[in-house]
C-alpha positions in Angstrom: 10.1 -11.4 -5.5 12.5 -8.5 -5.7 11.1 -5.4 -7.4 11.0 -1.7 -6.7 7.7 -0.5 -5.5 6.8 3.1 -4.6 3.6 2.6 -2.5 4.8 3.9 0.9 6.8 6.7 -0.7 9.6 5.8 1.7 12.7 4.0 0.4 13.1 1.5 3.3 9.4 0.7 3.5 9.1 0.3 -0.3 12.2 -2.0 -0.4 10.4 -4.3 2.1 7.2 -4.3 0.0 9.3 -5.1 -3.1 11.0 -8.1 -1.6 8.4 -9.5 0.8 5.1 -10.9 -0.5 3.7 -10.9 3.0 4.5 -7.2 3.5 2.7 -6.4 0.3 -0.3 -8.4 1.4 -0.4 -6.7 4.8 0.0 -3.3 3.2 -3.0 -4.0 1.0 -5.0 -5.2 4.1 -4.1 -2.0 5.9 -5.1 0.2 2.9 -8.5 1.4 4.2 -9.5 4.5 6.1 -5.9 5.8 6.1 -3.7 7.4 3.4 -2.1 4.9 1.0 1.4 5.8 2.1 0.5 5.2 5.8 -1.0 1.8 5.0 1.9 0.6 3.0 4.5 1.9 5.4 2.8 -0.3 8.1 4.5 -3.6 7.3 8.0 -1.9 7.6 6.9 -0.4 10.9 5.7 -3.8 12.2 8.9 -5.5 11.1 11.1 -2.8 12.9 9.0 -3.2 16.1 9.4 -7.0 15.9 13.1 -6.5 15.5 13.4 -8.1 12.1 14.1 -7.2 8.5 11.2 -9.1 7.1 7.8 -10.4 8.2 7.0 -14.1 8.8 3.4 -15.4 8.7 4.2 -18.2 11.3 5.7 -15.6 13.7 2.8 -13.2 13.4 0.2 -16.0 13.6 1.7 -17.1 16.9 1.8 -13.7 18.5 -0.2 -12.9 21.6 -3.0 -10.8 20.2 -3.0 -8.2 23.0 0.8 -7.8 22.7 0.6 -7.6 18.9 -2.2 -4.9 19.2 0.0 -3.0 21.6 2.9 -3.2 19.1 0.7 -1.7 16.4 -0.7 1.0 18.8 2.7 2.5 19.7 3.2 6.0 18.5 3.0 6.5 15.6 0.3 3.9 15.3 0.4 1.6 12.3 -3.3 2.4 11.5 -6.1 4.5 12.7 -7.6 1.3 14.2 -4.6 -0.6 15.4 -6.4 -3.1 17.6 -8.8 -4.3 14.9 -6.0 -4.3 12.3 -3.8 -6.3 14.6 -6.5 -8.9 14.7 -7.0 -8.8 10.9 -3.3 -9.1 10.2 -3.1 -12.1 12.6 -6.1 -13.7 10.9 -4.5 -13.2 7.5 -1.3 -14.8 8.7 -3.1 -17.7 10.4 -5.0 -18.3 7.1 -1.7 -18.3 5.2 -0.1 -20.8 7.7 -3.2 -23.1 7.6 -3.7 -23.1 3.8 -0.3 -22.2 2.3 2.3 -23.2 4.9 2.9 -19.6 5.6 4.1 -18.8 2.1 2.1 -15.9 0.5 3.7 -16.6 -2.9 2.0 -20.0 -2.9 -1.2 -18.0 -3.4 -0.2 -17.2 -7.0 2.6 -19.6 -7.9 0.4 -22.2 -9.4 -2.8 -20.2 -10.2 -4.0 -21.4 -13.5 -6.0 -18.3 -14.4 -6.7 -14.8 -13.3 -10.1 -15.9 -12.1 -8.6 -18.6 -10.0 -6.2 -16.2 -8.4 -8.9 -13.7 -7.8 -10.9 -16.4 -6.0 -7.9 -17.2 -3.8 -7.3 -13.6 -2.9 -11.0 -13.1 -2.1 -10.7 -16.1 0.3 -8.2 -14.2 2.4 -9.5 -12.7 5.6 -10.1 -9.0 5.1 -10.0 -9.2 1.3 -13.3 -8.4 -0.4 -13.8 -8.4 -4.2 -12.5 -4.8 -4.7 -9.4 -5.3 -2.5 -8.7 -8.6 -4.2 -9.0 -7.1 -7.7 -6.7 -4.2 -6.7 -4.0 -6.6 -5.4 -4.4 -8.8 -8.5 -3.8 -5.7 -10.6 -0.7 -4.9 -8.5 0.6 -8.4 -9.0 0.1 -8.2 -12.7 1.2 -4.6 -13.4 4.2 -4.4 -11.0 5.2 -7.8 -9.7 5.1 -9.9 -13.0 2.4 -12.3 -11.8 0.2 -12.6 -14.9 -1.8 -15.8 -15.2 -4.1 -16.0 -18.2 -7.0 -13.6 -17.9 -5.5 -11.6 -15.0 -6.5 -8.2 -16.5 -10.1 -9.3 -16.9 -10.3 -10.8 -13.4 -8.9 -7.5 -12.0 -11.8 -5.6 -13.6 -11.2 -1.9 -14.2 -8.1 -2.0 -12.0 -6.4 -4.2 -14.6 -6.7 -1.6 -17.4 -3.3 -0.9 -18.8 -3.5 2.9 -18.7 -5.6 3.5 -15.6 -4.7 5.5 -12.5 -7.3 4.0 -10.2 -5.4 2.3 -7.3 -2.1 1.4 -5.7 -1.6 -1.0 -8.6 -0.9 2.1 -10.7 1.5 4.0 -8.4 5.1 4.0 -9.6 6.2 7.3 -8.1 4.9 10.7 -6.9 3.4 11.7 -10.3 1.3 8.6 -10.6 0.3 8.9 -6.9 -1.0 12.4 -7.6 -3.0 11.0 -10.6 -4.5 8.2 -8.4 -5.4 10.7 -5.7 -7.1 12.9 -8.3 -9.1 9.9 -9.6 -10.2 9.0 -6.1 -11.3 12.6 -5.4 -13.3 12.7 -8.7 -15.0 9.4 -7.8 -15.9 10.7 -4.3 -17.3 14.0 -5.8 -19.3 12.1 -8.3 -20.7 9.8 -5.6 -21.6 12.8 -3.4 -23.3 14.5 -6.4 -25.3 11.4 -7.2 -26.4 11.1 -3.6 -27.5 14.7 -3.6 -29.6 14.2 -6.8 -31.8 11.6 -5.0 
């Protein structure tokens, strides 16, 4: 995997995301309750604090949890909830070590269909259906991973011309469109709640 991503809106962080499947997975895991750029810059911050140019599932899985949580908590913190995210990242890496010998690309390398790949992503700790569908859309739209039926399995996130999620961000302009879509969805949800 060696592509150009623009999710962190930071050249070094995006370069790591584009060459490291584990960094991309961890960025997706962190993408909740913080701005997207903050979430996807997290893997680069973790790698720097570990003193490495890449992330390794075996290494993270073996970290002392308290020390790893402290590493994520240093200013600026990797996430709004660094302790719980340290645990989630470690659980994700432990799962990858146990089921895929620590190789995140093995998740999708032999997936026979989009539905099968979606199931594998949903099995990951911290990945519900929506997060799995968004990551599947990212794989298909930007990383060239396109098993049969991937768009359908990704649901609305797989639509070719959508601006719904990180899967659609290719630069500042598309980031603004995705943000606008999210704001519209929040406003609609708030209005629907007020009508009850």
